[in-house]
TIVO-2410 file (N, C-alpha, C; in nm, 3 decimals):
# residues 188
REC num residu      c1      c2      c3 atome chaine
REC   1      M   5.110   3.045  -0.684     N      A
REC   1      M   5.017   2.978  -0.773    CA      A
REC   1      M   4.896   3.069  -0.801     C      A
REC   2      L   4.849   3.064  -0.923     N      A
REC   2      L   4.734   3.143  -0.964    CA      A
REC   2      L   4.607   3.058  -0.961     C      A
REC   3      T   4.493   3.124  -0.946     N      A
REC   3      T   4.363   3.057  -0.952    CA      A
REC   3      T   4.285   3.116  -1.068     C      A
REC   4      I   4.163   3.067  -1.090     N      A
REC   4      I   4.085   3.120  -1.202    CA      A
REC   4      I   4.049   3.266  -1.183     C      A
REC   5      N   4.049   3.314  -1.060     N      A
REC   5      N   4.020   3.456  -1.035    CA      A
REC   5      N   4.132   3.548  -1.084     C      A
REC   6      D   4.253   3.492  -1.103     N      A
REC   6      D   4.367   3.570  -1.151    CA      A
REC   6      D   4.375   3.577  -1.304     C      A
REC   7      L   4.292   3.501  -1.374     N      A
REC   7      L   4.295   3.500  -1.520    CA      A
REC   7      L   4.242   3.630  -1.576     C      A
REC   8      K   4.309   3.682  -1.679     N      A
REC   8      K   4.261   3.802  -1.748    CA      A
REC   8      K   4.311   3.798  -1.892     C      A
REC   9      V   4.237   3.861  -1.980     N      A
REC   9      V   4.275   3.868  -2.121    CA      A
REC   9      V   4.408   3.940  -2.133     C      A
REC  10      G   4.501   3.883  -2.208     N      A
REC  10      G   4.634   3.940  -2.223    CA      A
REC  10      G   4.732   3.889  -2.120     C      A
REC  11      G   4.685   3.810  -2.024     N      A
REC  11      G   4.773   3.753  -1.922    CA      A
REC  11      G   4.848   3.633  -1.975     C      A
REC  12      F   4.958   3.598  -1.909     N      A
REC  12      F   5.042   3.486  -1.950    CA      A
REC  12      F   5.044   3.381  -1.839     C      A
REC  13      I   5.016   3.257  -1.876     N      A
REC  13      I   5.019   3.147  -1.779    CA      A
REC  13      I   5.106   3.035  -1.832     C      A
REC  14      K   5.145   2.946  -1.743     N      A
REC  14      K   5.228   2.832  -1.779    CA      A
REC  14      K   5.145   2.705  -1.763     C      A
REC  15      L   5.128   2.632  -1.874     N      A
REC  15      L   5.057   2.505  -1.875    CA      A
REC  15      L   5.147   2.400  -1.939     C      A
REC  16      D   5.160   2.285  -1.878     N      A
REC  16      D   5.245   2.178  -1.932    CA      A
REC  16      D   5.386   2.229  -1.964     C      A
REC  17      N   5.440   2.316  -1.877     N      A
REC  17      N   5.574   2.374  -1.891    CA      A
REC  17      N   5.593   2.457  -2.018     C      A
REC  18      E   5.485   2.512  -2.073     N      A
REC  18      E   5.493   2.600  -2.189    CA      A
REC  18      E   5.412   2.727  -2.161     C      A
REC  19      P   5.456   2.841  -2.218     N      A
REC  19      P   5.384   2.967  -2.193    CA      A
REC  19      P   5.263   2.983  -2.286     C      A
REC  20      Y   5.156   3.035  -2.230     N      A
REC  20      Y   5.033   3.061  -2.305    CA      A
REC  20      Y   4.986   3.202  -2.276     C      A
REC  21      E   4.927   3.264  -2.378     N      A
REC  21      E   4.864   3.394  -2.361    CA      A
REC  21      E   4.714   3.374  -2.364     C      A
REC  22      I   4.641   3.441  -2.276     N      A
REC  22      I   4.496   3.430  -2.273    CA      A
REC  22      I   4.439   3.528  -2.375     C      A
REC  23      I   4.373   3.473  -2.476     N      A
REC  23      I   4.318   3.553  -2.586    CA      A
REC  23      I   4.177   3.601  -2.555     C      A
REC  24      S   4.094   3.512  -2.504     N      A
REC  24      S   3.958   3.550  -2.466    CA      A
REC  24      S   3.920   3.476  -2.338     C      A
REC  25      L   3.821   3.531  -2.269     N      A
REC  25      L   3.783   3.478  -2.137    CA      A
REC  25      L   3.634   3.497  -2.116     C      A
REC  26      E   3.568   3.391  -2.069     N      A
REC  26      E   3.426   3.399  -2.042    CA      A
REC  26      E   3.400   3.333  -1.906     C      A
REC  27      H   3.337   3.407  -1.816     N      A
REC  27      H   3.303   3.355  -1.683    CA      A
REC  27      H   3.165   3.291  -1.692     C      A
REC  28      I   3.155   3.165  -1.646     N      A
REC  28      I   3.028   3.092  -1.653    CA      A
REC  28      I   2.993   3.039  -1.515     C      A
REC  29      K   2.871   3.066  -1.473     N      A
REC  29      K   2.820   3.016  -1.345    CA      A
REC  29      K   2.702   2.926  -1.376     C      A
REC  30      V   2.719   2.797  -1.351     N      A
REC  30      V   2.613   2.700  -1.375    CA      A
REC  30      V   2.534   2.683  -1.246     C      A
REC  31      A   2.404   2.666  -1.257     N      A
REC  31      A   2.318   2.654  -1.138    CA      A
REC  31      A   2.367   2.545  -1.045     C      A
REC  32      Q   2.376   2.576  -0.918     N      A
REC  32      Q   2.420   2.485  -0.812    CA      A
REC  32      Q   2.553   2.418  -0.842     C      A
REC  33      S   2.642   2.491  -0.903     N      A
REC  33      S   2.775   2.439  -0.934    CA      A
REC  33      S   2.876   2.551  -0.915     C      A
REC  34      H   3.001   2.514  -0.912     N      A
REC  34      H   3.106   2.615  -0.901    CA      A
REC  34      H   3.124   2.688  -1.034     C      A
REC  35      A   3.177   2.806  -1.026     N      A
REC  35      A   3.203   2.885  -1.146    CA      A
REC  35      A   3.317   2.822  -1.225     C      A
REC  36      I   3.311   2.840  -1.357     N      A
REC  36      I   3.420   2.798  -1.445    CA      A
REC  36      I   3.454   2.916  -1.535     C      A
REC  37      K   3.572   2.910  -1.592     N      A
REC  37      K   3.612   3.012  -1.689    CA      A
REC  37      K   3.652   2.940  -1.817     C      A
REC  38      R   3.582   2.976  -1.923     N      A
REC  38      R   3.611   2.921  -2.055    CA      A
REC  38      R   3.703   3.021  -2.125     C      A
REC  39      T   3.818   2.973  -2.169     N      A
REC  39      T   3.916   3.063  -2.229    CA      A
REC  39      T   3.961   3.011  -2.365     C      A
REC  40      K   4.020   3.101  -2.439     N      A
REC  40      K   4.094   3.065  -2.560    CA      A
REC  40      K   4.236   3.106  -2.530     C      A
REC  41      V   4.330   3.011  -2.537     N      A
REC  41      V   4.470   3.039  -2.506    CA      A
REC  41      V   4.556   3.012  -2.627     C      A
REC  42      K   4.664   3.090  -2.639     N      A
REC  42      K   4.757   3.074  -2.750    CA      A
REC  42      K   4.892   3.029  -2.695     C      A
REC  43      N   4.941   2.918  -2.747     N      A
REC  43      N   5.073   2.869  -2.710    CA      A
REC  43      N   5.176   2.963  -2.775     C      A
REC  44      L   5.258   3.029  -2.695     N      A
REC  44      L   5.353   3.127  -2.747    CA      A
REC  44      L   5.472   3.064  -2.818     C      A
REC  45      I   5.493   2.934  -2.802     N      A
REC  45      I   5.603   2.867  -2.870    CA      A
REC  45      I   5.559   2.816  -3.006     C      A
REC  46      T   5.443   2.750  -3.012     N      A
REC  46      T   5.397   2.693  -3.139    CA      A
REC  46      T   5.306   2.786  -3.217     C      A
REC  47      G   5.240   2.880  -3.148     N      A
REC  47      G   5.148   2.971  -3.214    CA      A
REC  47      G   5.006   2.916  -3.225     C      A
REC  48      H   4.982   2.793  -3.183     N      A
REC  48      H   4.850   2.733  -3.191    CA      A
REC  48      H   4.758   2.786  -3.081     C      A
REC  49      T   4.629   2.796  -3.113     N      A
REC  49      T   4.531   2.839  -3.013    CA      A
REC  49      T   4.442   2.721  -2.975     C      A
REC  50      Y   4.402   2.720  -2.850     N      A
REC  50      Y   4.320   2.612  -2.796    CA      A
REC  50      Y   4.210   2.671  -2.709     C      A
REC  51      D   4.100   2.596  -2.700     N      A
REC  51      D   3.995   2.628  -2.603    CA      A
REC  51      D   4.028   2.552  -2.476     C      A
REC  52      K   4.025   2.619  -2.363     N      A
REC  52      K   4.060   2.557  -2.235    CA      A
REC  52      K   3.961   2.605  -2.130     C      A
REC  53      T   3.906   2.511  -2.055     N      A
REC  53      T   3.812   2.544  -1.948    CA      A
REC  53      T   3.880   2.521  -1.814     C      A
REC  54      F   3.873   2.621  -1.727     N      A
REC  54      F   3.932   2.612  -1.594    CA      A
REC  54      F   3.822   2.602  -1.490     C      A
REC  55      K   3.838   2.509  -1.397     N      A
REC  55      K   3.743   2.493  -1.287    CA      A
REC  55      K   3.791   2.576  -1.168     C      A
REC  56      N   3.704   2.595  -1.074     N      A
REC  56      N   3.733   2.674  -0.955    CA      A
REC  56      N   3.852   2.620  -0.875     C      A
REC  57      V   3.878   2.490  -0.881     N      A
REC  57      V   3.985   2.428  -0.802    CA      A
REC  57      V   4.119   2.425  -0.876     C      A
REC  58      D   4.121   2.459  -1.005     N      A
REC  58      D   4.246   2.454  -1.083    CA      A
REC  58      D   4.345   2.559  -1.036     C      A
REC  59      K   4.471   2.521  -1.034     N      A
REC  59      K   4.581   2.612  -0.999    CA      A
REC  59      K   4.689   2.599  -1.106     C      A
REC  60      F   4.756   2.709  -1.135     N      A
REC  60      F   4.860   2.710  -1.238    CA      A
REC  60      F   4.956   2.823  -1.209     C      A
REC  61      E   5.069   2.820  -1.279     N      A
REC  61      E   5.173   2.921  -1.258    CA      A
REC  61      E   5.162   3.032  -1.360     C      A
REC  62      E   5.213   3.148  -1.322     N      A
REC  62      E   5.226   3.258  -1.416    CA      A
REC  62      E   5.352   3.235  -1.498     C      A
REC  63      A   5.344   3.256  -1.628     N      A
REC  63      A   5.461   3.237  -1.715    CA      A
REC  63      A   5.558   3.352  -1.694     C      A
REC  64      E   5.683   3.319  -1.664     N      A
REC  64      E   5.788   3.420  -1.646    CA      A
REC  64      E   5.847   3.453  -1.783     C      A
REC  65      L   5.813   3.569  -1.835     N      A
REC  65      L   5.860   3.611  -1.966    CA      A
REC  65      L   5.950   3.734  -1.952     C      A
REC  66      S   6.047   3.744  -2.042     N      A
REC  66      S   6.134   3.861  -2.043    CA      A
REC  66      S   6.140   3.916  -2.185     C      A
REC  67      H   6.182   4.040  -2.197     N      A
REC  67      H   6.192   4.105  -2.327    CA      A
REC  67      H   6.336   4.144  -2.356     C      A
REC  68      T   6.379   4.124  -2.478     N      A
REC  68      T   6.509   4.172  -2.526    CA      A
REC  68      T   6.486   4.239  -2.661     C      A
REC  69      H   6.586   4.308  -2.709     N      A
REC  69      H   6.576   4.373  -2.839    CA      A
REC  69      H   6.667   4.303  -2.938     C      A
REC  70      A   6.616   4.288  -3.060     N      A
REC  70      A   6.694   4.223  -3.165    CA      A
REC  70      A   6.666   4.293  -3.297     C      A
REC  71      N   6.757   4.272  -3.391     N      A
REC  71      N   6.745   4.329  -3.524    CA      A
REC  71      N   6.694   4.221  -3.617     C      A
REC  72      F   6.589   4.252  -3.694     N      A
REC  72      F   6.536   4.157  -3.792    CA      A
REC  72      F   6.628   4.158  -3.913     C      A
REC  73      L   6.693   4.045  -3.940     N      A
REC  73      L   6.791   4.037  -4.047    CA      A
REC  73      L   6.728   4.003  -4.182     C      A
REC  74      Y   6.664   3.886  -4.191     N      A
REC  74      Y   6.607   3.842  -4.319    CA      A
REC  74      Y   6.513   3.725  -4.298     C      A
REC  75      Q   6.440   3.694  -4.407     N      A
REC  75      Q   6.350   3.579  -4.408    CA      A
REC  75      Q   6.404   3.476  -4.505     C      A
REC  76      E   6.397   3.349  -4.465     N      A
REC  76      E   6.436   3.240  -4.554    CA      A
REC  76      E   6.329   3.132  -4.541     C      A
REC  77      G   6.243   3.121  -4.642     N      A
REC  77      G   6.132   3.027  -4.636    CA      A
REC  77      G   6.035   3.067  -4.527     C      A
REC  78      E   6.008   2.976  -4.434     N      A
REC  78      E   5.917   3.000  -4.323    CA      A
REC  78      E   5.990   3.046  -4.196     C      A
REC  79      N   6.120   3.071  -4.206     N      A
REC  79      N   6.199   3.112  -4.089    CA      A
REC  79      N   6.240   3.259  -4.101     C      A
REC  80      Y   6.240   3.326  -3.986     N      A
REC  80      Y   6.277   3.468  -3.978    CA      A
REC  80      Y   6.397   3.478  -3.885     C      A
REC  81      F   6.505   3.539  -3.935     N      A
REC  81      F   6.630   3.543  -3.862    CA      A
REC  81      F   6.652   3.679  -3.797     C      A
REC  82      F   6.694   3.675  -3.671     N      A
REC  82      F   6.716   3.794  -3.590    CA      A
REC  82      F   6.855   3.788  -3.528     C      A
REC  83      M   6.909   3.906  -3.487     N      A
REC  83      M   7.034   3.913  -3.413    CA      A
REC  83      M   7.010   3.992  -3.286     C      A
REC  84      D   7.042   3.931  -3.172     N      A
REC  84      D   7.026   3.996  -3.043    CA      A
REC  84      D   7.115   4.120  -3.038     C      A
REC  85      N   7.058   4.234  -2.998     N      A
REC  85      N   7.134   4.360  -2.996    CA      A
REC  85      N   7.242   4.364  -2.889     C      A
REC  86      A   7.228   4.287  -2.782     N      A
REC  86      A   7.326   4.288  -2.672    CA      A
REC  86      A   7.436   4.186  -2.692     C      A
REC  87      S   7.398   4.062  -2.724     N      A
REC  87      S   7.497   3.954  -2.733    CA      A
REC  87      S   7.544   3.926  -2.876     C      A
REC  88      Y   7.475   3.981  -2.975     N      A
REC  88      Y   7.502   3.957  -3.117    CA      A
REC  88      Y   7.481   3.812  -3.160     C      A
REC  89      D   7.411   3.734  -3.076     N      A
REC  89      D   7.376   3.597  -3.114    CA      A
REC  89      D   7.264   3.602  -3.216     C      A
REC  90      Q   7.272   3.513  -3.317     N      A
REC  90      Q   7.166   3.505  -3.416    CA      A
REC  90      Q   7.075   3.388  -3.383     C      A
REC  91      F   6.946   3.406  -3.411     N      A
REC  91      F   6.847   3.302  -3.386    CA      A
REC  91      F   6.735   3.318  -3.487     C      A
REC  92      S   6.654   3.214  -3.499     N      A
REC  92      S   6.541   3.222  -3.591    CA      A
REC  92      S   6.411   3.186  -3.520     C      A
REC  93      L   6.304   3.241  -3.571     N      A
REC  93      L   6.170   3.209  -3.527    CA      A
REC  93      L   6.092   3.167  -3.651     C      A
REC  94      N   6.003   3.069  -3.636     N      A
REC  94      N   5.929   3.024  -3.754    CA      A
REC  94      N   5.798   3.101  -3.769     C      A
REC  95      R   5.731   3.078  -3.881     N      A
REC  95      R   5.608   3.150  -3.916    CA      A
REC  95      R   5.499   3.130  -3.811     C      A
REC  96      E   5.489   3.009  -3.756     N      A
REC  96      E   5.387   2.982  -3.654    CA      A
REC  96      E   5.411   3.063  -3.528     C      A
REC  97      Q   5.538   3.085  -3.493     N      A
REC  97      Q   5.569   3.162  -3.373    CA      A
REC  97      Q   5.537   3.310  -3.390     C      A
REC  98      V   5.580   3.369  -3.498     N      A
REC  98      V   5.562   3.514  -3.516    CA      A
REC  98      V   5.424   3.550  -3.566     C      A
REC  99      G   5.358   3.459  -3.635     N      A
REC  99      G   5.221   3.483  -3.681    CA      A
REC  99      G   5.211   3.601  -3.777     C      A
REC 100      E   5.101   3.675  -3.765     N      A
REC 100      E   5.073   3.787  -3.854    CA      A
REC 100      E   5.157   3.911  -3.822     C      A
REC 101      K   5.220   3.913  -3.706     N      A
REC 101      K   5.297   4.030  -3.664    CA      A
REC 101      K   5.412   4.062  -3.759     C      A
REC 102      I   5.468   3.959  -3.821     N      A
REC 102      I   5.587   3.979  -3.905    CA      A
REC 102      I   5.555   4.066  -4.027     C      A
REC 103      K   5.428   4.078  -4.065     N      A
REC 103      K   5.388   4.161  -4.179    CA      A
REC 103      K   5.424   4.308  -4.158     C      A
REC 104      Y   5.445   4.346  -4.032     N      A
REC 104      Y   5.469   4.486  -4.000    CA      A
REC 104      Y   5.612   4.515  -3.955     C      A
REC 105      V   5.700   4.416  -3.969     N      A
REC 105      V   5.840   4.434  -3.930    CA      A
REC 105      V   5.925   4.432  -4.057     C      A
REC 106      K   6.000   4.539  -4.080     N      A
REC 106      K   6.082   4.545  -4.200    CA      A
REC 106      K   6.224   4.499  -4.171     C      A
REC 107      E   6.289   4.445  -4.273     N      A
REC 107      E   6.427   4.398  -4.259    CA      A
REC 107      E   6.516   4.513  -4.217     C      A
REC 108      G   6.605   4.486  -4.121     N      A
REC 108      G   6.697   4.588  -4.071    CA      A
REC 108      G   6.641   4.668  -3.955     C      A
REC 109      S   6.516   4.646  -3.919     N      A
REC 109      S   6.458   4.722  -3.808    CA      A
REC 109      S   6.466   4.642  -3.678     C      A
REC 110      D   6.456   4.714  -3.567     N      A
REC 110      D   6.458   4.648  -3.436    CA      A
REC 110      D   6.320   4.594  -3.401     C      A
REC 111      A   6.322   4.484  -3.329     N      A
REC 111      A   6.198   4.423  -3.280    CA      A
REC 111      A   6.218   4.384  -3.135     C      A
REC 112      E   6.110   4.387  -3.060     N      A
REC 112      E   6.116   4.342  -2.921    CA      A
REC 112      E   6.088   4.192  -2.921     C      A
REC 113      I   6.177   4.116  -2.858     N      A
REC 113      I   6.167   3.970  -2.858    CA      A
REC 113      I   6.115   3.924  -2.722     C      A
REC 114      L   6.020   3.834  -2.726     N      A
REC 114      L   5.963   3.774  -2.606    CA      A
REC 114      L   6.040   3.645  -2.577     C      A
REC 115      N   6.094   3.634  -2.455     N      A
REC 115      N   6.175   3.518  -2.416    CA      A
REC 115      N   6.107   3.440  -2.304     C      A
REC 116      F   6.115   3.309  -2.313     N      A
REC 116      F   6.066   3.220  -2.208    CA      A
REC 116      F   6.181   3.130  -2.168     C      A
REC 117      E   6.218   3.136  -2.040     N      A
REC 117      E   6.334   3.061  -1.987    CA      A
REC 117      E   6.459   3.090  -2.071     C      A
REC 118      D   6.482   3.219  -2.096     N      A
REC 118      D   6.597   3.273  -2.170    CA      A
REC 118      D   6.607   3.222  -2.314     C      A
REC 119      K   6.497   3.178  -2.372     N      A
REC 119      K   6.495   3.131  -2.510    CA      A
REC 119      K   6.394   3.216  -2.588     C      A
REC 120      P   6.434   3.273  -2.704     N      A
REC 120      P   6.341   3.354  -2.783    CA      A
REC 120      P   6.225   3.268  -2.834     C      A
REC 121      I   6.102   3.318  -2.815     N      A
REC 121      I   5.986   3.241  -2.857    CA      A
REC 121      I   5.890   3.319  -2.947     C      A
REC 122      N   5.896   3.452  -2.947     N      A
REC 122      N   5.799   3.529  -3.022    CA      A
REC 122      N   5.846   3.673  -3.033     C      A
REC 123      I   5.776   3.754  -3.113     N      A
REC 123      I   5.806   3.897  -3.121    CA      A
REC 123      I   5.689   3.974  -3.063     C      A
REC 124      D   5.718   4.093  -3.016     N      A
REC 124      D   5.618   4.182  -2.960    CA      A
REC 124      D   5.630   4.315  -3.033     C      A
REC 125      I   5.523   4.359  -3.098     N      A
REC 125      I   5.529   4.483  -3.175    CA      A
REC 125      I   5.425   4.582  -3.122     C      A
REC 126      P   5.447   4.711  -3.147     N      A
REC 126      P   5.350   4.811  -3.102    CA      A
REC 126      P   5.216   4.796  -3.175     C      A
REC 127      V   5.111   4.852  -3.119     N      A
REC 127      V   4.979   4.847  -3.182    CA      A
REC 127      V   4.976   4.934  -3.307     C      A
REC 128      K   5.051   5.044  -3.307     N      A
REC 128      K   5.054   5.134  -3.422    CA      A
REC 128      K   5.197   5.140  -3.476     C      A
REC 129      I   5.211   5.122  -3.607     N      A
REC 129      I   5.343   5.127  -3.671    CA      A
REC 129      I   5.333   5.214  -3.797     C      A
REC 130      A   5.434   5.299  -3.817     N      A
REC 130      A   5.441   5.383  -3.938    CA      A
REC 130      A   5.524   5.311  -4.043     C      A
REC 131      L   5.467   5.292  -4.162     N      A
REC 131      L   5.536   5.225  -4.273    CA      A
REC 131      L   5.516   5.304  -4.402     C      A
REC 132      K   5.615   5.297  -4.489     N      A
REC 132      K   5.611   5.370  -4.615    CA      A
REC 132      K   5.535   5.289  -4.721     C      A
REC 133      V   5.455   5.359  -4.802     N      A
REC 133      V   5.384   5.297  -4.914    CA      A
REC 133      V   5.480   5.290  -5.032     C      A
REC 134      T   5.508   5.168  -5.081     N      A
REC 134      T   5.602   5.152  -5.192    CA      A
REC 134      T   5.532   5.145  -5.326     C      A
REC 135      Q   5.402   5.110  -5.325     N      A
REC 135      Q   5.330   5.100  -5.451    CA      A
REC 135      Q   5.181   5.114  -5.427     C      A
REC 136      T   5.118   5.199  -5.507     N      A
REC 136      T   4.973   5.211  -5.506    CA      A
REC 136      T   4.930   5.280  -5.635     C      A
REC 137      S   4.807   5.262  -5.673     N      A
REC 137      S   4.757   5.327  -5.794    CA      A
REC 137      S   4.725   5.473  -5.762     C      A
REC 138      E   4.715   5.553  -5.866     N      A
REC 138      E   4.682   5.694  -5.848    CA      A
REC 138      E   4.533   5.708  -5.821     C      A
REC 139      G   4.499   5.801  -5.732     N      A
REC 139      G   4.358   5.829  -5.705    CA      A
REC 139      G   4.300   5.912  -5.819     C      A
REC 140      V   4.169   5.904  -5.838     N      A
REC 140      V   4.101   5.980  -5.941    CA      A
REC 140      V   4.076   6.121  -5.890     C      A
REC 141      R   4.103   6.222  -5.973     N      A
REC 141      R   4.084   6.360  -5.933    CA      A
REC 141      R   3.939   6.383  -5.891     C      A
REC 142      G   3.924   6.446  -5.775     N      A
REC 142      G   3.790   6.472  -5.724    CA      A
REC 142      G   3.746   6.371  -5.620     C      A
REC 143      D   3.813   6.257  -5.614     N      A
REC 143      D   3.777   6.155  -5.517    CA      A
REC 143      D   3.858   6.163  -5.389     C      A
REC 144      T   3.944   6.263  -5.374     N      A
REC 144      T   4.032   6.269  -5.258    CA      A
REC 144      T   3.958   6.298  -5.129     C      A
REC 145      A   3.841   6.357  -5.136     N      A
REC 145      A   3.766   6.387  -5.015    CA      A
REC 145      A   3.681   6.269  -4.971     C      A
REC 146      Q   3.667   6.171  -5.056     N      A
REC 146      Q   3.587   6.054  -5.024    CA      A
REC 146      Q   3.666   5.960  -4.934     C      A
REC 147      G   3.627   5.950  -4.807     N      A
REC 147      G   3.698   5.863  -4.714    CA      A
REC 147      G   3.655   5.718  -4.724     C      A
REC 148      S   3.537   5.692  -4.782     N      A
REC 148      S   3.484   5.556  -4.785    CA      A
REC 148      S   3.541   5.473  -4.899     C      A
REC 149      V   3.584   5.537  -5.007     N      A
REC 149      V   3.641   5.464  -5.121    CA      A
REC 149      V   3.788   5.440  -5.092     C      A
REC 150      Q   3.832   5.315  -5.110     N      A
REC 150      Q   3.970   5.282  -5.080    CA      A
REC 150      Q   4.035   5.207  -5.195     C      A
REC 151      K   4.167   5.205  -5.193     N      A
REC 151      K   4.245   5.131  -5.293    CA      A
REC 151      K   4.351   5.050  -5.220     C      A
REC 152      E   4.412   4.958  -5.292     N      A
REC 152      E   4.514   4.873  -5.232    CA      A
REC 152      E   4.651   4.941  -5.240     C      A
REC 153      A   4.729   4.924  -5.132     N      A
REC 153      A   4.864   4.979  -5.128    CA      A
REC 153      A   4.959   4.872  -5.074     C      A
REC 154      V   5.080   4.870  -5.130     N      A
REC 154      V   5.184   4.777  -5.083    CA      A
REC 154      V   5.277   4.854  -4.991     C      A
REC 155      L   5.297   4.802  -4.870     N      A
REC 155      L   5.386   4.865  -4.773    CA      A
REC 155      L   5.530   4.819  -4.795     C      A
REC 156      E   5.624   4.887  -4.730     N      A
REC 156      E   5.765   4.853  -4.748    CA      A
REC 156      E   5.801   4.713  -4.698     C      A
REC 157      T   5.714   4.651  -4.620     N      A
REC 157      T   5.736   4.514  -4.575    CA      A
REC 157      T   5.684   4.412  -4.675     C      A
REC 158      G   5.612   4.460  -4.778     N      A
REC 158      G   5.552   4.372  -4.877    CA      A
REC 158      G   5.405   4.341  -4.848     C      A
REC 159      H   5.357   4.380  -4.732     N      A
REC 159      H   5.218   4.355  -4.692    CA      A
REC 159      H   5.126   4.454  -4.763     C      A
REC 160      K   5.006   4.408  -4.801     N      A
REC 160      K   4.909   4.493  -4.870    CA      A
REC 160      K   4.795   4.530  -4.775     C      A
REC 161      I   4.757   4.658  -4.781     N      A
REC 161      I   4.643   4.705  -4.701    CA      A
REC 161      I   4.557   4.797  -4.789     C      A
REC 162      K   4.437   4.828  -4.741     N      A
REC 162      K   4.349   4.923  -4.808    CA      A
REC 162      K   4.375   5.061  -4.749     C      A
REC 163      V   4.387   5.161  -4.837     N      A
REC 163      V   4.411   5.299  -4.796    CA      A
REC 163      V   4.315   5.391  -4.871     C      A
REC 164      P   4.292   5.513  -4.819     N      A
REC 164      P   4.208   5.609  -4.892    CA      A
REC 164      P   4.274   5.650  -5.024     C      A
REC 165      L   4.194   5.704  -5.115     N      A
REC 165      L   4.242   5.739  -5.248    CA      A
REC 165      L   4.351   5.846  -5.249     C      A
REC 166      F   4.355   5.933  -5.146     N      A
REC 166      F   4.454   6.041  -5.146    CA      A
REC 166      F   4.595   5.995  -5.111     C      A
REC 167      V   4.613   5.874  -5.062     N      A
REC 167      V   4.746   5.822  -5.027    CA      A
REC 167      V   4.821   5.790  -5.156     C      A
REC 168      K   4.947   5.837  -5.164     N      A
REC 168      K   5.029   5.818  -5.284    CA      A
REC 168      K   5.151   5.733  -5.252     C      A
REC 169      T   5.214   5.680  -5.355     N      A
REC 169      T   5.340   5.608  -5.339    CA      A
REC 169      T   5.442   5.702  -5.278     C      A
REC 170      G   5.513   5.655  -5.176     N      A
REC 170      G   5.611   5.738  -5.106    CA      A
REC 170      G   5.558   5.795  -4.975     C      A
REC 171      D   5.426   5.797  -4.957     N      A
REC 171      D   5.368   5.845  -4.832    CA      A
REC 171      D   5.398   5.745  -4.720     C      A
REC 172      T   5.401   5.795  -4.598     N      A
REC 172      T   5.414   5.709  -4.480    CA      A
REC 172      T   5.278   5.706  -4.412     C      A
REC 173      V   5.232   5.584  -4.380     N      A
REC 173      V   5.100   5.569  -4.318    CA      A
REC 173      V   5.113   5.498  -4.184     C      A
REC 174      L   5.020   5.527  -4.096     N      A
REC 174      L   5.014   5.463  -3.966    CA      A
REC 174      L   4.915   5.347  -3.977     C      A
REC 175      V   4.959   5.225  -3.935     N      A
REC 175      V   4.879   5.104  -3.948    CA      A
REC 175      V   4.854   5.045  -3.810     C      A
REC 176      N   4.731   5.000  -3.786     N      A
REC 176      N   4.698   4.928  -3.663    CA      A
REC 176      N   4.738   4.782  -3.685     C      A
REC 177      T   4.833   4.733  -3.606     N      A
REC 177      T   4.887   4.597  -3.625    CA      A
REC 177      T   4.791   4.489  -3.574     C      A
REC 178      E   4.694   4.526  -3.493     N      A
REC 178      E   4.598   4.426  -3.444    CA      A
REC 178      E   4.488   4.400  -3.547     C      A
REC 179      S   4.441   4.507  -3.612     N      A
REC 179      S   4.334   4.492  -3.711    CA      A
REC 179      S   4.388   4.487  -3.853     C      A
REC 180      G   4.512   4.537  -3.874     N      A
REC 180      G   4.569   4.541  -4.008    CA      A
REC 180      G   4.512   4.654  -4.092     C      A
REC 181      K   4.453   4.754  -4.028     N      A
REC 181      K   4.387   4.861  -4.102    CA      A
REC 181      K   4.466   4.992  -4.098     C      A
REC 182      Y   4.448   5.069  -4.204     N      A
REC 182      Y   4.504   5.204  -4.216    CA      A
REC 182      Y   4.441   5.293  -4.109     C      A
REC 183      L   4.526   5.374  -4.043     N      A
REC 183      L   4.476   5.468  -3.944    CA      A
REC 183      L   4.482   5.612  -3.996     C      A
REC 184      E   4.600   5.653  -4.042     N      A
REC 184      E   4.615   5.790  -4.092    CA      A
REC 184      E   4.745   5.803  -4.169     C      A
REC 185      R   4.752   5.910  -4.247     N      A
REC 185      R   4.876   5.941  -4.318    CA      A
REC 185      R   4.964   6.022  -4.224     C      A
REC 186      V   5.092   5.986  -4.216     N      A
REC 186      V   5.185   6.055  -4.129    CA      A
REC 186      V   5.232   6.181  -4.198     C      A
REC 187      K   5.221   6.294  -4.128     N      A
REC 187      K   5.263   6.422  -4.185    CA      A
REC 187      K   5.416   6.427  -4.189     C      A
REC 188      K   5.468   6.487  -4.294     N      A
REC 188      K   5.614   6.498  -4.310    CA      A
REC 188      K   5.670   6.612  -4.234     C      A
***
């Protein structure tokens, strides 16, 4: 069993028989009282976030999660379909489960799947992903050295980001999946 001293940002706990990820954590010590920890937790099955306060006497379990690899097949409405690389079983995850991460996963590519009690519940992607620019406007001659001026670019996943003026259609760019921002152009 875990106590509030075991809580950390990015940790996984089990509450009401469901897995949660700790998004933020604040330690609070009230005068002549026990310490509490105010957290923001994300339900990994539904994708909803909640504020949760833990007292010094609270005990809870660590969520037992496993990872498998699957191929992202296609999207149909709010559902995203995957095929397990080992068993070839197909399954779907909904928009609430995958959240904003799906913007960086292209059809036909592999994704790491997060499983809870042997059931797929979410995807796990790297912090940095290289994606090809499929559409962007041309930069104005002379503005290529200006790093502060940016234009919109459409990535191969259909997601739009801001990029510097020197990035052209067909270039591959490195994107931070946590912030959604352009990092650098990948050299060929």
